[in-house]
C-alpha positions in Angstrom: -36.0 100.7 89.0 -36.8 103.5 91.5 -37.1 106.9 90.0 -36.0 109.7 92.3 -36.8 112.8 90.3 -39.7 114.3 88.5 -40.3 112.8 85.0 -38.4 115.5 83.0 -35.7 116.5 85.4 -32.8 114.9 87.2 -29.1 115.6 87.7 -26.1 114.4 85.9 -23.1 113.1 87.8 -21.2 116.0 89.3 -17.5 116.1 90.2 -16.5 117.7 93.5 -13.7 120.1 93.8 -13.9 120.9 97.6 -15.3 123.9 99.4 -18.9 124.8 99.8 -19.5 126.4 96.4 -22.4 125.3 94.2 -21.6 122.3 92.1 -21.2 122.5 88.3 -24.3 123.2 86.2 -26.5 120.2 85.9 -27.8 118.5 82.8 -31.3 117.3 82.2 -31.8 113.6 81.6 -34.1 111.6 79.4 -37.2 110.7 81.4 -36.4 107.0 80.9 -32.9 107.2 82.2 -32.2 106.2 85.9 -31.4 108.8 88.4 -27.8 109.8 88.2 -25.4 110.4 91.1 -24.9 114.0 92.2 -24.2 116.1 95.2 -24.2 119.9 95.9 -22.7 121.7 98.8 -24.0 125.2 99.6 -22.8 128.1 101.8 -24.1 128.6 105.3 -26.5 131.5 105.7 -26.1 134.2 108.4 -28.1 133.9 111.6 -31.7 135.1 111.4 -32.9 132.9 108.5 -36.7 133.3 108.6 -37.3 129.6 107.9 -35.2 128.5 110.9 -33.3 126.2 108.6 -30.6 126.4 106.0 -30.0 123.5 103.6 -26.2 123.2 103.1 -26.1 120.0 101.0 -28.4 117.7 98.9 -27.7 114.7 96.8 -28.3 111.2 95.5 -26.0 108.2 95.1 -26.5 104.7 93.9 -23.8 102.5 95.3 -23.2 99.3 93.3 -22.4 96.0 95.0 -18.7 95.6 95.9 -18.1 99.4 95.3 -15.9 101.4 97.7 -17.9 103.4 100.2 -18.0 106.3 100.7 -16.5 107.4 97.3 -13.6 109.7 97.8 -15.3 112.7 96.1 -16.8 114.7 99.0 -15.1 117.5 100.9 -12.6 116.6 103.6 -15.0 117.5 106.4 -17.6 115.1 105.1 -15.5 112.1 103.9 -14.9 109.3 106.4 -13.3 105.9 106.7 -15.2 103.0 108.3 -12.5 102.4 110.8 -12.7 106.0 112.2 -16.3 107.1 111.5 -17.2 110.7 111.4 -18.6 113.6 113.4 -20.5 116.4 111.5 -21.5 119.8 112.7 -24.9 119.7 111.1 -28.0 117.6 110.7 -28.5 115.1 107.8 -31.6 113.2 106.7 -30.6 110.2 104.6 -33.3 108.0 103.0 -32.2 104.5 101.9 -34.5 103.7 99.0 -32.9 100.4 97.8 -30.5 97.8 99.1 -29.3 97.2 102.7 -26.5 97.9 105.0 -25.6 98.8 108.6 -25.5 101.9 110.8 -23.7 102.7 114.1 -23.5 105.8 116.3 -22.3 106.6 119.8 -25.9 106.2 121.0 -26.5 102.7 119.6 -25.2 99.8 121.6 -24.7 97.6 118.6 -24.9 98.0 114.8 -28.3 98.8 113.5 -29.5 96.9 110.3 -30.5 99.1 107.4 -32.9 98.0 104.7 -34.8 99.6 101.9 -37.2 102.2 103.3 -35.0 103.3 106.3 -34.3 106.9 107.3 -30.9 107.6 108.9 -30.8 110.7 111.1 -27.4 112.3 111.8 -26.9 114.9 114.5 -24.2 117.5 115.0 -21.5 116.5 117.4 -22.5 112.8 117.4 -20.1 110.2 116.1 -21.5 107.8 113.5 -20.7 105.5 110.6 -22.7 103.6 108.0 -22.1 101.5 104.9 -24.1 99.5 102.4 -23.9 95.7 102.3 -21.2 94.7 100.0 -23.5 92.2 98.3 -26.4 94.6 97.6 -25.1 98.1 97.6 -27.8 100.7 98.1 -29.4 103.9 96.8 -29.4 106.9 99.1 -31.1 110.3 99.0 -29.9 113.0 101.5 -30.3 116.6 102.6 -28.1 118.4 105.1 -29.4 121.2 107.2 -28.5 123.6 110.0 -30.7 125.9 112.1 -32.7 126.4 115.3 -35.8 124.5 114.0 -33.8 121.3 114.0 -32.4 122.2 117.5 -35.9 122.7 118.7 -37.0 119.4 117.2 -34.3 117.6 119.3 -35.1 119.6 122.4 -38.8 118.6 122.2 -38.1 115.0 121.4 -39.5 115.0 117.8 -36.2 113.5 116.7 -33.6 112.2 119.1 -29.9 111.1 118.8 -30.9 107.9 120.7 -33.2 106.9 117.9 -31.1 107.6 114.7 -32.9 105.1 112.5 -36.5 104.9 111.4 -38.0 102.3 109.1 -40.8 103.9 107.1 -40.9 101.7 104.0 -41.0 103.5 100.7 -43.1 106.2 102.2 -44.7 108.3 99.4 -44.4 111.6 101.3 -40.6 111.1 101.8 -40.1 110.1 98.2 -42.0 113.2 97.0 -40.0 115.5 99.2 -36.7 114.2 97.9 -38.0 114.3 94.3 -38.7 118.0 94.9 -35.3 118.5 96.4 -33.6 117.0 93.3 -35.7 119.0 90.9 -34.8 122.2 92.8 -31.1 121.3 92.7 -31.3 120.6 89.0 -32.6 124.1 88.3 -29.9 125.7 90.3 -29.2 124.7 93.9 -27.8 128.1 95.0 -30.6 130.0 93.5 -33.1 127.7 95.1 -31.4 127.4 98.5 -34.3 129.0 100.4 -36.7 126.5 98.8 -34.4 123.6 99.6 -34.3 124.9 103.2 -38.1 124.8 103.4 -38.0 121.2 102.0 -35.6 120.4 104.9 -38.3 121.6 107.3 -41.0 119.6 105.4 -38.9 116.4 105.7 -38.4 117.0 109.4 -42.2 117.4 109.9 -42.9 114.2 107.9 -40.4 112.3 109.9 -41.8 113.7 113.1 -45.3 112.5 112.1 -44.0 109.1 111.2 -42.1 108.8 114.5 -45.2 109.8 116.5 -47.0 106.5 116.1 -49.0 104.2 113.8 -50.6 105.7 110.7 -54.4 106.2 111.0 -56.8 104.2 108.9 -58.4 106.3 106.1 -61.8 105.2 107.3 -61.1 106.7 110.7 -59.8 109.9 109.2 -63.1 110.2 107.2 -65.1 109.6 110.4 -63.2 112.3 112.3 -63.5 114.7 109.3 -67.3 114.3 109.2 -67.6 114.6 113.0 -65.4 117.7 112.9 -67.6 119.3 110.1 -70.9 118.5 111.9 -69.7 120.0 115.2 -68.4 123.1 113.5 -71.6 123.5 111.4 -73.9 123.0 114.4 -71.9 124.9 117.0 -74.8 127.4 117.5 -77.1 124.6 118.7 -77.4 122.8 122.0 -75.7 119.8 120.4 -76.0 116.2 121.5 -72.7 114.6 120.9 -74.1 111.0 121.3 -76.7 112.0 118.6 -73.8 113.1 116.3 -72.2 109.7 116.9 -75.4 107.9 116.0 -75.8 110.0 112.9 -72.3 108.9 111.9 -73.2 105.2 112.6 -70.8 104.6 115.5 -71.1 104.5 119.3 -70.2 107.7 121.2 -67.4 105.8 123.1 -65.8 104.9 119.7 -66.1 108.4 118.4 -64.7 109.9 121.6 -61.7 107.6 121.6 -60.8 108.0 117.9 -61.5 111.7 117.9 -59.3 112.3 121.0 -56.4 110.1 119.5 -56.5 112.0 116.2 -57.3 115.6 117.2 -55.9 115.7 120.8 -59.2 116.9 122.2 -62.4 115.0 123.1 -65.5 115.9 121.0 -66.9 117.8 124.0 -63.7 119.8 124.4 -63.6 120.6 120.7 -67.3 121.6 120.8 -66.6 124.0 123.6 -63.5 125.4 121.8 -65.5 126.1 118.6 -68.3 127.8 120.6 -65.8 130.0 122.5 -64.1 131.0 119.2 -67.5 132.0 117.8 -68.2 133.9 121.0 -64.9 135.9 120.6 -65.9 136.7 117.0 -69.3 138.0 118.1 -67.9 140.0 121.0 -65.3 141.6 118.7 -67.5 142.3 115.7 -71.0 143.0 117.1 -72.6 145.0 120.0 -74.7 142.0 121.1 -74.9 141.5 124.9 -73.3 138.4 126.6 -76.9 137.1 127.1 -77.7 137.4 123.4 -74.4 135.7 122.4 -75.1 132.9 125.0 -78.6 132.3 123.4 -77.1 132.3 119.8 -74.4 129.7 120.8 -76.7 127.4 122.7 -75.4 128.1 126.2 -78.0 127.7 129.0 -77.3 131.2 130.4 -74.9 134.2 130.2 -73.4 132.9 133.4 -72.5 129.6 131.8 -70.9 131.3 128.8 -69.0 133.7 131.1 -67.8 130.7 133.3 -66.5 128.8 130.2 -65.0 131.9 128.6 -63.1 132.9 131.7 -61.9 129.3 132.3 -60.5 129.0 128.7 -59.7 132.5 127.6 -58.5 133.8 131.0 -60.9 136.8 131.4 -64.6 137.6 131.5 -66.3 138.3 128.1 -67.1 142.0 129.0 -63.5 142.6 130.0 -62.1 140.8 127.0 -64.3 142.9 124.7 -63.3 146.2 126.4 -59.6 145.3 126.2 -59.8 144.4 122.6 -61.7 147.6 121.8 -58.9 149.6 123.4 -56.2 147.8 121.4 -57.9 148.0 118.1 -59.6 151.5 118.2 -57.8 154.2 116.3 -55.8 156.6 118.4 -57.2 160.1 118.0 -54.5 162.5 118.8 -55.5 166.1 119.5 -53.1 168.5 117.7 -52.9 172.2 118.6 -54.6 174.5 116.1 -52.1 177.0 114.8 -53.7 180.5 114.7 -52.4 182.9 112.1 -51.5 186.3 113.4 -53.4 189.3 111.8 -51.5 191.6 109.6 -50.1 194.9 110.8 -52.8 196.8 108.9 -55.6 194.9 110.7 -53.9 195.3 114.1 -53.8 199.2 113.6 -57.5 199.2 112.5 -58.4 197.2 115.6 -56.4 199.6 117.9 -58.1 202.6 116.2 -61.6 201.0 116.8 -60.8 200.4 120.5 -59.5 204.0 121.1 -62.4 205.5 119.2 
């Protein structure tokens, strides 16, 4: 049986009494008991949340075969009937960990099958409905969020209303995220609302990564990590990238292709980026000339360094150093020196000396 909370903590079943107040105090369960149903609704936070996200609900439910769905326990603005569906004014991430069912939204032309290991994405203002298969039921984890970081994810296409379902399998990263959510809620959801909000951002990033394409093979990751380390370590040399590939036991074409797919830059571009970062550090923290820095970093000449620097940084090395020095040097402000006036006795003595 799937466990959806850390070994010593989970939530007891909680009744709902409407409104967006924190649910009743939760009870800890025995580590051998299955995860119990619960849900918590939390207040919205004022604009300006530093995380860009506010978690407003979190929960877990195991729906038995032939059980009515959804149970009539949620607030009126969240409850729905299959015949009418629902429109929320927030985002929800729902992870179906067991069972199967069906999902529909205004952006899907036909019902989408849902099976164990499927993520359902709900968007504000978008009509939807979903239900477990009557023969299997299902187990669902969810978190509800609002905030500009989710809006930006939609704007940039990380998540899209036109792709409301994502089959990930029992992805460990998703399960761990929801385990953490349930543990935080069990210790006091309202007190931990900011942490739950950061978990909403974490879940969004995991989903964005899973949506971006196939997972990379661990052997490829290790190859890229080693290439990355060698380039960073030897950035002060006139490096031969084909020689690096040979040292790693692969062809340069294979290294270039996998490196570019994983990092977004070719090995040559990354090598140039690292050297220019080192050049900036030397310009900012030493008095070495551009020619000396070019020699240190393996450039053929000061002209070559200046050309690459201006191309990627936007200004010549000397100008960049001068501008940075102006920005970071302490401002010495001249203050007028206040002179104290001499006493009356000294003034009389001075006058007597001048007249004498």
